[in-house]
C-alpha positions in Angstrom: 0.0 0.0 0.0 2.8 2.4 0.8 4.4 1.7 -2.5 1.2 2.7 -4.3 0.9 6.0 -2.4 4.6 6.8 -3.1 4.1 6.1 -6.7 0.9 8.2 -7.0 2.6 11.1 -5.1 5.7 11.0 -7.4 3.6 10.9 -10.6 1.4 13.8 -9.4 4.5 15.8 -8.3 5.8 16.1 -11.9 2.5 16.3 -13.8 1.6 19.8 -15.0 -1.9 21.1 -15.5 -2.8 21.3 -19.2 -5.0 24.3 -19.9 -7.1 25.2 -23.0 -8.3 28.3 -24.7 -11.4 28.2 -22.6 -9.6 28.6 -19.2 -6.4 30.3 -20.4 -7.4 33.9 -19.3 -8.6 32.6 -15.9 -5.2 30.9 -15.3 -3.3 34.2 -16.0 -4.8 35.8 -12.9 -1.7 35.0 -10.8 1.1 37.6 -10.6 3.6 35.5 -12.5 2.6 32.6 -14.7 4.8 30.3 -16.8 3.2 28.7 -19.8 4.8 26.1 -21.9 3.3 25.7 -25.4 4.0 22.2 -26.7 2.7 19.6 -29.3 2.0 16.0 -28.8 4.4 15.0 -31.5 7.2 16.7 -29.5 6.2 15.9 -26.0 9.5 14.2 -25.3 11.2 17.7 -25.4 8.9 19.3 -22.9 10.5 21.3 -20.1 10.2 20.2 -16.5 8.0 23.0 -15.1 8.5 21.8 -11.6 11.9 23.7 -11.8 9.9 27.0 -11.4 9.2 27.8 -7.8 6.7 30.2 -6.3 4.8 30.8 -9.6 1.9 29.2 -11.4 2.9 26.8 -14.3 0.7 25.5 -17.0 1.0 23.7 -20.4 -0.9 24.4 -23.6 -1.2 21.8 -26.4 -1.0 24.0 -29.5 -2.8 21.3 -31.6 -5.9 21.7 -29.4 -5.6 25.5 -29.0 -5.3 27.0 -32.5 -6.3 30.5 -31.4 -3.6 30.6 -28.6 -1.1 29.3 -31.1 -2.0 32.1 -33.5 -2.3 34.9 -30.9 1.1 34.2 -29.4 2.7 33.3 -32.7 3.9 29.9 -31.6 6.1 28.5 -34.5 8.5 26.3 -32.5 7.8 23.9 -29.6 8.4 24.0 -26.9 7.9 27.7 -26.3 7.8 29.2 -22.9 6.1 32.5 -22.2 6.3 34.2 -18.8 3.3 36.3 -18.1 3.3 39.1 -15.5 0.0 40.7 -14.6 -1.7 38.9 -17.6 0.8 40.3 -20.1 3.5 38.3 -22.0 6.7 39.6 -20.5 9.4 37.1 -21.7 9.5 34.5 -24.4 11.8 31.5 -24.9 11.7 29.3 -28.0 13.2 25.9 -28.9 16.1 25.8 -31.2 16.2 24.0 -34.5 16.5 20.6 -32.7 13.3 21.4 -30.8 15.3 21.7 -27.5 14.8 24.4 -25.0 17.1 25.1 -22.1 15.4 25.9 -18.9 18.3 28.0 -17.6 17.3 31.4 -19.0 13.5 31.2 -18.3 14.3 30.0 -14.7 16.6 33.0 -14.2 13.9 35.5 -15.4 11.3 33.9 -13.1 13.6 34.2 -10.2 14.3 37.9 -11.0 10.5 38.5 -11.2 9.8 36.7 -7.9 12.6 38.7 -6.2 11.1 42.0 -7.5 7.9 41.3 -5.7 9.7 41.5 -2.4 11.7 44.6 -3.1 
């Protein structure tokens, strides 16, 4: 029984909420929101959003959200957009190999979180 609980906890720890066009605006109500735009065909290159602390993190499947794909001009996946006060503040796109380093987005999020306390 303990094993099952540990397994369930570890799976839920790394799962990210996938949002859609219908609930996108509502999810942006937090001060700082990190959204990763991805596609099912490239899900293996998704970023581990659990690296982002003290902010809301969500994923959007561009195949199921064509209006968001168009509005935010998503041409490469994964793409991470950091929103502050419902506005897109920073954008990070995958390179030609569909890889995206988490280093720069994480640094920007940390800076934004620190600004809240200054």
